[in-house]
MARBAKOL-550935 format. One line per field, with one value per residue (C-alpha): chain; residue number from 1; x, z, y. Coordinates in steps of 0.02 Angstrom, whole numbers, padded with zeros to 5 digits. Layout:
% MARBAKOL-550935
lumtor	c(A  ...)
lumro	c(NUM  ...)
east	c(X  ...)
up	c(Z  ...)
north	c(Y  ...)
***
This chain:
% MARBAKOL-550935
lumtor	c(A  A  A  A  A  A  A  A  A  A  A  A  A  A  A  A  A  A  A  A  A  A  A  A  A  A  A  A  A  A  A  A  A  A  A  A  A  A  A  A  A  A  A  A  A  A  A  A  A  A  A  A  A  A  A  A  A  A  A  A  A  A  A  A  A  A  A  A  A  A  A  A  A  A  A  A  A  A  A  A  A  A  A  A  A  A  A  A  A  A  A  A  A  A  A  A  A  A  A  A  A  A  A  A  A  A  A  A  A  A  A  A  A  A  A  A  A  A  A  A  A  A  A  A  A  A  A  A  A  A  A  A  A  A  A  A  A  A  A  A  A  A  A  A  A  A  A  A  A  A  A  A  A  A  A  A  A  A  A  A  A  A  A  A  A  A  A  A  A  A  A  A  A  A  A  A  A  A  A  A  A  A  A  A  A  A  A  A  A  A  A  A  A  A  A  A  A  A  A  A  A  A  A  A  A  A  A  A  A  A  A  A  A  A  A  A  A  A  A  A  A  A  A  A  A  A  A  A  A  A  A  A  A  A  A  A  A  A  A  A  A  A  A  A  A  A  A  A  A  A  A  A  A  A  A  A  A  A  A  A  A  A  A  A  A  A  A  A  A  A  A  A  A  A  A  A  A  A  A  A  A  A  A  A  A  A  A  A  A  A  A  A  A  A  A  A  A  A  A  A  A  A  A  A  A  A  A  A  A  A  A  A  A  A  A  A  A  A  A  A  A  A  A  A  A  A  A  A  A  A  A  A  A  A  A  A  A  A  A  A  A  A  A  A  A  A  A  A  A  A  A  A  A  A  A  A  A  A  A  A  A  A  A  A  A  A  A  A  A  A  A  A  A  A  A  A  A  A  A  A  A  A  A  A  A  A  A  A  A  A  A  A  A  A  A  A  A  A  A  A  A  A  A  A  A  A  A  A  A  A  A  A  A  A  A  A  A  A  A  A  A  A  A  A  A  A  A  A  A  A  A  A  A  A  A  A  A  A  A  A  A  A  A  A  A  A  A  A  A  A  A  A  A  A  A  A  A  A  A  A  A  A  A  A  A  A  A  A  A  A  A  A  A  A  A  A  A  A  A  A  A  A  A  A  A  A  A  A  A  A  A  A  A  A  A  A  A  A  A  A  A  A  A  A  A  A  A  A  A  A  A  A  A  A)
lumro	c(1  2  3  4  5  6  7  8  9  10  11  12  13  14  15  16  17  18  19  20  21  22  23  24  25  26  27  28  29  30  31  32  33  34  35  36  37  38  39  40  41  42  43  44  45  46  47  48  49  50  51  52  53  54  55  56  57  58  59  60  61  62  63  64  65  66  67  68  69  70  71  72  73  74  75  76  77  78  79  80  81  82  83  84  85  86  87  88  89  90  91  92  93  94  95  96  97  98  99  100  101  102  103  104  105  106  107  108  109  110  111  112  113  114  115  116  117  118  119  120  121  122  123  124  125  126  127  128  129  130  131  132  133  134  135  136  137  138  139  140  141  142  143  144  145  146  147  148  149  150  151  152  153  154  155  156  157  158  159  160  161  162  163  164  165  166  167  168  169  170  171  172  173  174  175  176  177  178  179  180  181  182  183  184  185  186  187  188  189  190  191  192  193  194  195  196  197  198  199  200  201  202  203  204  205  206  207  208  209  210  211  212  213  214  215  216  217  218  219  220  221  222  223  224  225  226  227  228  229  230  231  232  233  234  235  236  237  238  239  240  241  242  243  244  245  246  247  248  249  250  251  252  253  254  255  256  257  258  259  260  261  262  263  264  265  266  267  268  269  270  271  272  273  274  275  276  277  278  279  280  281  282  283  284  285  286  287  288  289  290  291  292  293  294  295  296  297  298  299  300  301  302  303  304  305  306  307  308  309  310  311  312  313  314  315  316  317  318  319  320  321  322  323  324  325  326  327  328  329  330  331  332  333  334  335  336  337  338  339  340  341  342  343  344  345  346  347  348  349  350  351  352  353  354  355  356  357  358  359  360  361  362  363  364  365  366  367  368  369  370  371  372  373  374  375  376  377  378  379  380  381  382  383  384  385  386  387  388  389  390  391  392  393  394  395  396  397  398  399  400  401  402  403  404  405  406  407  408  409  410  411  412  413  414  415  416  417  418  419  420  421  422  423  424  425  426  427  428  429  430  431  432  433  434  435  436  437  438  439  440  441  442  443  444  445  446  447  448  449  450  451  452  453  454  455  456  457  458  459  460  461  462  463  464  465  466  467  468  469  470  471  472  473  474  475  476  477  478  479  480  481  482  483  484  485  486  487  488  489  490  491  492  493  494  495  496  497  498  499  500  501  502  503  504  505  506  507  508  509  510  511  512  513  514)
east	c(01290  01445  01399  01226  01299  01423  01289  01186  01330  01303  01439  01573  01526  01667  01673  01706  01880  01996  01954  01766  01788  01887  01758  01605  01510  01550  01489  01324  01300  01356  01386  01531  01504  01519  01674  01756  01718  01801  01955  01973  01956  02103  02070  02172  02180  02239  02290  02260  01902  01983  02107  02228  02248  02371  02407  02475  02545  02680  02704  02847  02798  02823  02795  02623  02567  02594  02456  02323  02356  02339  02442  02601  02728  02897  02986  02888  02968  03058  02984  02858  02687  02613  02745  02725  02535  02533  02653  02545  02379  02431  02441  02251  02240  02398  02296  02270  02406  02455  02558  02623  02672  02779  02736  02879  02849  02798  02756  02577  02465  02435  02602  02529  02361  02451  02541  02400  02215  02097  01922  01878  01959  01953  02028  02025  02000  02077  02166  02258  02141  02256  02260  02071  02044  02161  02065  01895  01948  02021  01862  01751  01854  01860  01683  01746  01660  01740  01731  01776  01797  01819  01842  01881  01854  01685  01618  01637  01557  01582  01512  01492  01517  01450  01490  01328  01190  01245  01138  01117  01042  01051  00972  00928  00747  00668  00611  00435  00426  00276  00329  00286  00179  00073  -00092  -00189  -00105  -00051  00038  -00019  00103  00046  -00139  -00120  -00033  -00172  -00308  -00224  -00197  -00371  -00463  -00603  -00556  -00722  -00698  -00511  -00448  -00413  -00223  -00222  -00349  -00252  -00089  -00144  -00025  -00117  -00059  -00164  -00310  -00317  -00306  -00443  -00565  -00528  -00605  -00763  -00766  -00745  -00889  -01004  -00939  -00870  -00694  -00552  -00566  -00473  -00540  -00500  -00681  -00686  -00525  -00593  -00749  -00644  -00541  -00703  -00758  -00594  -00600  -00774  -00705  -00591  -00643  -00677  -00736  -00561  -00465  -00380  -00545  -00476  -00338  -00171  -00155  -00320  -00266  -00107  -00210  -00331  -00186  -00105  -00256  -00235  -00052  -00048  -00199  -00134  -00133  00040  00126  00298  00396  00454  00638  00615  00516  00657  00780  00666  00644  00830  00922  01103  01237  01423  01506  01341  01260  01402  01391  01314  01187  01105  01110  01019  00901  00853  00816  00710  00615  00577  00516  00404  00328  00285  00216  00162  00261  00441  00535  00475  00598  00558  00562  00420  00387  00371  00195  00097  00118  00185  00370  00353  00211  00307  00462  00353  00281  00456  00512  00363  00412  00596  00557  00455  00594  00721  00605  00594  00783  00807  00697  00789  00956  00906  00877  01043  01137  01055  01136  01302  01392  01291  01380  01507  01390  01388  01225  01237  01231  01069  00998  01037  00960  00800  00785  00800  00715  00574  00696  00836  00885  00968  01063  01096  01260  01243  01367  01371  01280  01279  01093  01059  01157  01067  00895  00934  01006  00852  00736  00842  00857  00668  00647  00773  00676  00517  00605  00671  00499  00409  00520  00370  00367  00538  00602  00787  00900  00979  01160  01184  01282  01416  01431  01443  01577  01680  01660  01726  01891  01910  02069  02131  02115  02173  02039  01966  01780  01758  01848  01739  01580  01642  01671  01497  01419  01487  01384  01234  01207  01171  01199  01324  01181  01121  01174  01195  01306  01412  01427  01480  01608  01683  01702  01783  01900  01945  01993  02112  02105  02140  02047  01981  02012  01834  01753  01869  01855  01666  01665  01788  01672  01525  01629  01691  01511  01463  01618  01573  01398  01472  01609  01494  01347  01238  01125  01080  01213  01170  01126  01244  01310  01318  01351  01397  01386  01492  01423  01243  01288  01176  01190  01091  01087  01073  01076  01189)
up	c(-02171  -02091  -01927  -01932  -01960  -01820  -01695  -01744  -01725  -01567  -01435  -01436  -01321  -01207  -01148  -00968  -00901  -00852  -00670  -00706  -00800  -00656  -00524  -00635  -00519  -00364  -00449  -00487  -00303  -00215  -00357  -00376  -00207  -00118  -00216  -00172  00013  00003  -00082  00051  00192  00305  00411  00560  00583  00755  00770  00610  -00124  00022  -00005  00134  00279  00421  00519  00694  00776  00900  00836  00735  00608  00675  00602  00683  00589  00419  00448  00499  00387  00197  00187  00259  00180  00226  00170  00306  00449  00571  00498  00584  00553  00510  00374  00297  00292  00214  00077  00019  00049  -00070  -00210  -00204  -00262  -00303  -00303  -00114  -00002  00143  00295  00436  00610  00717  00899  01016  01165  01289  01164  01181  01029  01072  00991  00820  00854  00894  00726  00603  00576  00534  00461  00550  00673  00678  00804  00820  00983  01096  01138  01285  01399  01394  01204  01194  01312  01206  01047  01126  01198  01031  00939  01066  01066  00876  00843  00737  00696  00784  00736  00848  00767  00851  00764  00852  00783  00699  00782  00749  00796  00758  00834  00767  00886  00803  00866  00945  00819  00646  00503  00335  00188  00042  00119  -00050  -00010  -00091  -00271  -00214  -00107  -00149  -00258  -00202  -00345  -00245  -00322  -00169  -00176  -00356  -00395  -00539  -00667  -00638  -00636  -00799  -00880  -00826  -00885  -01053  -01090  -01032  -01128  -01231  -01154  -01203  -01389  -01404  -01528  -01460  -01466  -01380  -01249  -01212  -01185  -01059  -00910  -00759  -00658  -00771  -00769  -00579  -00566  -00697  -00618  -00443  -00498  -00554  -00392  -00286  -00376  -00331  -00156  -00095  -00054  -00112  -00054  00110  00191  00126  00071  -00022  -00113  -00164  -00232  -00326  -00401  -00465  -00530  -00624  -00693  -00764  -00868  -00969  -01145  -01170  -01350  -01416  -01459  -01287  -01195  -01089  -01073  -00987  -00928  -00834  -00759  -00695  -00621  -00534  -00460  -00395  -00313  -00139  -00120  -00212  -00126  00050  00169  00180  00335  00405  00431  00608  00557  00480  00630  00743  00645  00649  00838  00870  00942  00884  00992  00986  00832  00773  00751  00639  00519  00347  00380  00525  00438  00288  00402  00486  00318  00262  00428  00396  00221  00293  00424  00288  00155  00261  00139  00110  -00045  -00199  -00251  -00434  -00493  -00595  -00608  -00775  -00847  -01008  -01108  -01271  -01256  -01283  -01156  -01027  -01048  -01026  -00866  -00802  -00836  -00739  -00586  -00605  -00620  -00460  -00372  -00425  -00361  -00191  -00185  -00222  -00074  00043  -00024  00014  00196  00201  00132  00264  00401  00464  00419  00263  00131  00086  00085  -00093  -00189  -00239  -00055  -00032  -00190  -00129  00041  -00035  -00154  -00010  00126  00152  00190  00292  00443  00610  00686  00870  00931  01092  01228  01295  01462  01576  01606  01418  01402  01551  01484  01310  01382  01489  01340  01225  01352  01374  01185  01181  01315  01215  01059  01152  01225  01058  00920  00805  00789  00705  00809  00793  00945  00990  00944  01096  01188  01052  01083  01271  01252  01131  01238  01389  01295  01229  01332  01351  01207  01298  01433  01477  01461  01650  01652  01510  01601  01763  01671  01593  01763  01826  01691  01674  01840  01831  01643  01657  01682  01504  01399  01238  01327  01392  01213  01148  01288  01249  01063  01099  01228  01104  00972  01094  00986  00825  00670  00523  00352  00290  00448  00457  00270  00275  00430  00349  00199  00310  00404  00241  00182  00341  00331  00154  00214  00351  00250  00103  00220  00105  00146  00327  00432  00558  00732  00808  00841  00717  00774  00653  00685  00559  00613  00564  00440  00528  00580  00708  00746  00920  00983  01134)
north	c(00958  00887  00970  00890  00718  00744  00790  00639  00517  00415  00423  00290  00147  00095  -00085  -00134  -00104  -00247  -00215  -00219  -00382  -00457  -00412  -00431  -00549  -00446  -00287  -00371  -00410  -00251  -00125  -00005  00077  -00089  -00138  00027  -00001  -00172  -00102  00032  -00094  -00136  -00289  -00346  -00535  -00586  -00769  -00817  -00441  -00327  -00189  -00232  -00352  -00372  -00531  -00513  -00669  -00720  -00898  -00972  -01106  -01282  -01456  -01466  -01310  -01390  -01516  -01391  -01241  -01239  -01080  -01153  -01271  -01346  -01187  -01096  -01194  -01081  -00922  -00808  -00883  -00714  -00685  -00858  -00848  -00675  -00729  -00874  -00786  -00648  -00776  -00783  -00602  -00503  -00341  -00354  -00286  -00397  -00350  -00458  -00411  -00525  -00498  -00536  -00650  -00516  -00379  -00314  -00302  -00120  -00075  -00123  -00041  00122  00118  00082  00112  -00030  -00047  -00209  -00329  -00519  -00638  -00825  -00918  -00975  -00814  -00738  -00638  -00485  -00485  -00504  -00358  -00250  -00293  -00262  -00094  -00038  -00089  00000  00160  00170  00106  -00040  -00205  -00353  -00536  -00683  -00854  -01023  -01191  -01354  -01527  -01543  -01385  -01200  -01035  -00852  -00695  -00519  -00374  -00216  -00041  00019  00049  -00009  00062  -00024  00070  -00051  -00205  -00284  -00328  -00481  -00460  -00504  -00347  -00239  -00091  00085  00153  00280  00226  00287  00458  00491  00654  00765  00697  00518  00565  00660  00511  00393  00512  00534  00350  00298  00435  00355  00187  00109  00141  00109  -00019  -00194  -00178  -00008  -00064  -00223  -00129  00003  -00018  -00085  00065  00177  00053  00050  00240  00263  00142  00205  00370  00278  00179  00335  00422  00276  00234  00400  00337  00226  00045  00019  -00138  -00311  -00342  -00176  -00216  -00386  -00301  -00174  -00316  -00395  -00225  -00206  -00383  -00351  -00207  -00321  -00367  -00551  -00549  -00587  -00746  -00745  -00729  -00588  -00458  -00485  -00305  -00318  -00485  -00400  -00258  -00376  -00475  -00315  -00232  -00305  -00263  -00096  -00017  -00044  00103  00185  00119  00151  -00011  -00046  -00040  00133  00195  00134  00241  00393  00373  00347  00496  00488  00566  00597  00526  00452  00622  00679  00532  00555  00418  00507  00676  00602  00504  00667  00746  00597  00603  00787  00740  00604  00718  00844  00726  00576  00469  00420  00480  00386  00249  00279  00098  00023  -00165  -00251  -00246  -00268  -00107  -00040  00000  00187  00197  00096  00206  00360  00286  00247  00425  00494  00391  00434  00619  00614  00517  00649  00785  00699  00675  00860  00906  00788  00850  01029  00981  00888  01038  01148  01043  01115  00952  00911  01013  00879  00729  00658  00676  00493  00442  00540  00460  00284  00322  00390  00242  00118  00221  00096  -00045  00035  -00066  -00029  -00175  -00145  -00214  -00314  -00351  -00528  -00537  -00688  -00664  -00674  -00836  -00913  -00865  -00930  -01092  -01123  -01099  -01207  -01347  -01348  -01362  -01504  -01596  -01576  -01639  -01791  -01831  -01809  -01881  -01896  -01706  -01706  -01560  -01520  -01512  -01346  -01310  -01199  -01337  -01321  -01134  -01159  -01293  -01188  -01033  -01129  -01153  -00976  -00954  -01131  -01256  -01412  -01415  -01585  -01619  -01607  -01439  -01378  -01430  -01349  -01185  -01192  -01227  -01061  -00973  -01089  -01179  -01366  -01367  -01509  -01632  -01601  -01753  -01653  -01528  -01672  -01737  -01566  -01547  -01716  -01674  -01505  -01586  -01723  -01594  -01504  -01349  -01443  -01383  -01484  -01409  -01430  -01360  -01210  -01176  -01177  -01068  -00948  -00934  -00889  -00762  -00685  -00666  -00573  -00463  -00411  -00362  -00254  -00172  -00131  -00094  -00196  -00343  -00383  -00472  -00606  -00547  -00596  -00773  -00918  -01097  -01236  -01423  -01515  -01684  -01644  -01503  -01378  -01196  -01098  -00912  -00837  -00659  -00671)
***
């Protein structure tokens, strides 16, 4: 008797740990896998939630620094700026390890890069050309993400340099995304469930009839439709007719004058009966031929296995999630379990292909599960190198749009922020350039650009700032950069592609791929 009681006693429920409580909001956004990736990150900040960061700087703190940097005080005077900043930055989160590296006057940054390994590199502009080249070469050789950040006066911009093709599995699609319920091609377990719950549907009691999940309703009446029409509705007009056919099957001789489960089914017909189609982003990944280090990564090994699965079944692995719908609790749970079981079956098949790969034996099962669950929304962001031709083409298009906006103010068109980027970029090596020097530099890249009045205005503002930063502009820019860094480290959500410009005067941002 004691043994029986013991086996029936529910397990002890453990509450969240102190760490889980501390990072509760973060865990809701990017889950435990994302949090672990952040904690394992080591970021190098050049020129001034993660596990470790290092600041490399040559400067000694002077009086002028106290007015433009929150993380310096009078006690910092005369100390290496990297050391002083790290000390006060660590007060934000004692769990994060911070290192500082004081570069001597003629000491190259390469000495630090040879000593440590980093997850991601960031540098602020303006910067010495030799240092920038060192950073870019290191990032390219080690396939690391690289961020450049520039803030001057009321303007700022940052750019993300990704290492080649950067894949993202957990893109967190919008909640309104159509669920994959396979109503056009149900498997045996789902068909059996629908047949069982719709048996004697015409003589079921009102409560039972009004709680049949719409998934089962659609599957049941698709069989009737197919018997009459010979096929499942494919065209828009056919789907509309089927929706009317389904609506007519609802009972109206009740106090509500209808049934909610039928209403849900009618509303879902158009989106759930669409022909299976591979999204362009997924097709791009299937068509991509990885080489070198890429081919050895777990992402491309799993992608190859999923592609094999798709070629065999003409469908991606089932995600296994079921949207909320009108149903009795026990029936809904049963339906969920049917979808989950099929999803596990698909994962097992993909995992078998992964394990058959020479480098697939050590890939965690959880990674394969996450990939299969998100297979329909995976994304490949292609890193781009800055080309003069790209900048010229973008500038010409933006200047044309600006001219149209100026000539047609009644349309309410916004002016481009590209002039801000061009002006900031012209001072990436030398902060104290005059407006005429800035315009001359831009003219070398975009001929005759200096005649653009908005470009002249941007050049004058950047020249006026002389490299000085405003707390609110830099803080806001830093927040945007931090958000993009989190996306890249956790490989969740889709980062911007690839340049963000901020105008603090009009409080606007604009994204360009440069």
